[in-house]
C-alpha positions as CSV (number, residue, x, y, z in Angstrom):
1,X,0.0,0.0,0.0
2,X,1.3,3.3,-0.9
3,X,0.6,6.5,1.5
4,X,1.6,10.1,1.4
5,X,1.2,13.3,3.3
6,X,0.4,16.6,1.7
7,X,1.4,20.2,3.3
8,X,-0.7,22.6,1.3
9,X,0.0,26.2,2.1
10,X,1.0,25.6,5.8
11,X,2.4,29.0,6.8
12,X,4.7,27.9,9.3
13,X,7.8,25.9,8.8
14,X,7.8,24.2,12.3
15,X,4.2,22.9,11.4
16,X,5.3,21.7,8.0
17,X,8.5,20.1,9.3
18,X,6.4,18.4,12.2
19,X,4.2,16.9,9.8
20,X,7.0,15.4,7.7
21,X,8.7,14.0,10.8
22,X,5.6,12.5,12.1
23,X,5.0,10.9,8.6
24,X,8.5,9.4,8.6
25,X,7.8,8.0,12.2
26,X,4.9,6.2,10.8
27,X,6.4,4.8,7.6
28,X,5.0,7.2,5.2
29,X,7.7,7.8,2.5
30,X,5.8,10.2,0.1
31,X,5.6,14.1,0.8
32,X,3.8,16.5,-1.4
33,X,4.2,20.0,-0.8
34,X,1.8,22.6,-2.4
35,X,2.2,26.3,-2.3
36,X,4.9,27.5,0.2
37,X,8.1,25.4,0.7
38,X,9.7,25.1,4.1
39,X,12.4,27.8,4.7
40,X,14.6,25.0,5.8
41,X,14.5,21.2,6.2
42,X,17.2,21.4,9.1
43,X,14.6,20.8,11.7
44,X,13.4,17.8,9.8
45,X,16.7,15.9,11.0
46,X,17.2,14.6,7.5
47,X,14.0,12.4,7.7
48,X,13.2,14.0,4.3
49,X,16.0,12.6,2.6
50,X,14.4,9.2,3.2
51,X,11.4,10.4,1.5
52,X,10.2,11.3,-2.0
53,X,9.4,14.8,-1.9
54,X,7.4,16.3,-4.8
55,X,6.5,20.1,-5.1
56,X,3.4,21.5,-6.8
57,X,2.6,25.1,-7.6
58,X,-1.1,25.1,-6.9
59,X,-3.8,22.7,-5.9
60,X,-5.5,22.0,-9.3
61,X,-1.8,20.5,-10.3
62,X,-1.9,18.4,-7.1
63,X,-5.3,17.0,-7.4
64,X,-4.5,16.1,-11.1
65,X,-1.5,14.2,-9.9
66,X,-3.3,12.4,-7.2
67,X,-6.2,11.2,-9.5
68,X,-3.6,10.1,-12.1
69,X,-1.8,8.0,-9.4
70,X,-4.9,6.8,-7.7
71,X,-4.4,8.3,-4.3
72,X,-7.3,9.0,-1.9
73,X,-7.5,12.0,-0.2
74,X,-7.9,11.8,3.7
75,X,-8.6,15.1,4.9
76,X,-9.0,16.2,8.9
77,X,-11.5,19.3,8.9
78,X,-14.5,20.4,11.0
79,X,-16.9,20.0,8.0
80,X,-20.5,18.8,7.5
81,X,-19.5,15.8,5.5
82,X,-16.7,14.7,8.1
83,X,-17.0,11.4,10.1
84,X,-15.4,10.6,13.4
85,X,-11.6,9.5,13.2
86,X,-12.3,7.1,16.0
87,X,-14.9,4.9,14.2
88,X,-13.8,5.5,10.4
89,X,-11.8,3.3,8.2
90,X,-9.1,4.2,5.6
91,X,-9.1,3.7,2.1
92,X,-6.2,2.1,0.2
93,X,-3.6,4.7,-1.1
94,X,-4.2,7.3,1.5
95,X,-2.8,10.9,1.1
96,X,-3.2,12.9,4.5
97,X,-4.1,16.6,4.5
98,X,-4.6,19.0,7.3
99,X,-5.6,22.6,6.9
100,X,-3.8,25.8,7.1
101,X,-3.2,27.5,10.3
102,X,-6.0,30.1,9.8
103,X,-7.8,29.2,7.0
104,X,-8.4,25.4,7.5
105,X,-8.4,23.0,4.3
106,X,-8.9,24.7,1.2
107,X,-12.2,24.3,-0.4
108,X,-10.9,23.0,-3.6
109,X,-9.5,19.9,-1.6
110,X,-12.8,19.6,0.4
111,X,-14.8,19.4,-2.9
112,X,-12.9,16.5,-4.2
113,X,-12.3,14.6,-0.8
114,X,-14.2,11.7,-0.2
115,X,-12.7,10.9,3.0
116,X,-13.2,13.7,5.6
117,X,-12.7,13.0,9.2
118,X,-13.0,15.2,12.4
119,X,-11.0,14.5,15.6
120,X,-13.6,14.1,18.6
121,X,-12.7,16.4,21.3
122,X,-13.4,17.3,24.9
123,X,-12.0,20.7,25.4
124,X,-13.6,24.0,24.8
125,X,-11.2,25.1,21.9
126,X,-12.8,23.9,18.5
127,X,-9.7,23.6,16.5
128,X,-6.4,21.9,16.9
129,X,-2.8,22.7,15.8
130,X,-2.6,21.6,12.0
131,X,0.7,19.3,12.9
132,X,-1.0,17.6,15.9
133,X,-4.2,16.9,13.9
134,X,-1.9,15.4,11.3
135,X,-0.3,13.3,13.9
136,X,-3.5,12.0,15.3
137,X,-4.7,11.2,11.6
138,X,-1.6,9.4,10.7
139,X,-1.3,7.6,14.1
140,X,-5.1,6.2,13.8
141,X,-4.0,5.1,10.2
142,X,-0.9,3.5,11.3
143,X,-2.8,1.5,14.2
144,X,-5.5,0.4,11.9
145,X,-3.0,-0.5,9.3
146,X,-0.9,-2.7,12.0
147,X,-4.0,-4.5,12.9
148,X,-4.9,-5.8,9.6
């Protein structure tokens, strides 16, 4: 099974790098960067060197590539079509996406995503840091992959 993580217009380098390092931890070897590239990969502790990193200038180019390569978008977002991450299954060939720090997941992504999840919460703040949300998503995928 192939898997990937996408960082799409994430503003803060630390969030981008944290997502990439977490992906490496869970054995994800493909990273797609859409829009803003990290200023420096230094904080990635060289894990990006073990991964295939592909850059896209914009979201339509990224979506076209995913369709050609048969990836399934797996998005974390507070959205009306989102299902609980606790009870949802993952499709084959997932590409994990979390939102921009202030704007969330781009509507172009949500329009084509068939797998949208929310992370159940007990606290009062209705959102989570994008890197933390990505870590939750990838962990649940890893956990379920190990069980199968």
